Structure formats: structure tokens, C-alpha cells
N, C-alpha and C positions, 0 to 999 in steps of 0.2 A: 310517831304522827299519822294518823289515819288521811289519806287521800283518795278521793272518788274523782273517776273519769267517767265523765257521761256522753255516750254517742250515740249516732240514730235518727238524728232529727232532720230535720226537712219541711220541705215544701210539699203536701201531697191533696188532693183535689178532695171535697166532705165526699165522704162513704169511703173514704182510700182505708188505708192501714199502715202501720208502722210499728218496725221492734226496737226499742229502746235497749241500749245495754250502759248496766255502769262496774266497773273495775274497780276493784277494794283491794286497797296494799295499805298496810302499818298495822294490820290490827287482827286478831284471828276473826277471820269472817263467818266462820260457822257458830260463832258463840253471840252474834248479837242479829236480833229483829231489825227486820231493813224495809226500806220505806220509799218508795217515789213519791215526790211532790210536785206541784206546779204554780208557778210564780206570772200571772199577768203586771204588765206595767204600770206603779202606783198601786198596787192590791198588796196584800199578803202573801207570802205561801205557805200553800194549802197541802196538807197531806191526801194524796188520789188514793193511794194502795199501801200495805202493809203485809207482809209475809213473817212469820215466825219462826225461827234456827232451823228447824228440820225442813219448811218448805212444805210441811203439811194444812198449815193452817196461815188463809189469808182473809183481810178484807179490804171494803174496797167504800170511796165515799159512796155517795149516792147518785150522784150526775154520770159516775162512770162504770156502775154495776150493771155487768154482762156486754161490756164493752169490751174493757179493760183483763188483761190477764197477767198476775205477776207471777213472777217463780225465781228460783234462784239456784244458783249452782256452787255449791261449795267446794266444791274440788278447784274449781276454778276463779274463786272470789269475786264473781259477776250476781248481778240482781237483772232482772230483764223485766219491761215493761212492753208487753202485746200487746197494742193499739188499734182496735176496729173499730168499722162505722162513724168513722171520725168526723166533726163538726167543728164547725169554724170559732166555736164558744172553747173548741180544745186547743184553743190556740196558746201559746205560752212558752216560758222557758221550763221545762223539764229537769227536776235535780234528786241527786239518791242519796241518801242520808239513813243513822241511826237512828230509829224515833224515841225510845229512850236513853242514849247514850249521843247526842248531838257532837256533833266535830263538823270541824270546820268545810264548809260551802264549797264546793266543788266548781267548775264554771260553766255548769248545766248543757244543755243541748235544748236550740231552739228546734218547737215545730210548729209550723204554721198550715193552717187548714183553709186552704182559696180558692174558689174555682179563679 
């Protein structure tokens, strides 16, 4: 059974940066496209970034393009999300998963952007 453990969230001021990590176990990590999602209470969970199996191809939601960078380390079965120039609108719980083979969600990591 696939498991995701997200970490790296926290409280940051507007304009600040955070790097999220998601450690994966229970699957052959290198075979799966990975994605980062975020969810604001009362709203649906949205995909914000996606990376292909080799790490060479990435895609981003329009509202994070140019500020967020997704990457992966297949040797460590870990996917990362570097978030720069954060705004209050980025406040959410962030999750990782396999967009084309959705598995049970992890606990997520809370990101709060506030002055």
C-alpha cells in the first residue's frame, strides 16, 4: 500500500519561501508521475504541480507558475515543492499523490502565509 508523508510546511511571511518534501513508500516510485495538491478548508483539492517519471517534464497551475518548482529524487522516493514569493492565497494544506494512480492521501502539511 502506497504511503505519503508530507513535511516542510509552516508559517511564513508574504514574499517568503518554503520547501516541501513528500517521502513515498510502498510503490516503485520511479514508475509514477507525481503531483502536489493543495486544499483550502471548504474547497476542493487542486493539483498545483506535476512531474513526470524522469523529472524532465513539469507542469504548473497558472497561479503558481514562475513561483513554484516541483522536483523529484527517484533514489530517495521523494518529491519536492520549492515555493517562492508566497502570498496569503497560497495558504492551504499541501498533499502529494500520483495524479494518474491516486492512492490514499497522506496527512498533508499546513502552509500558512501571513504577516
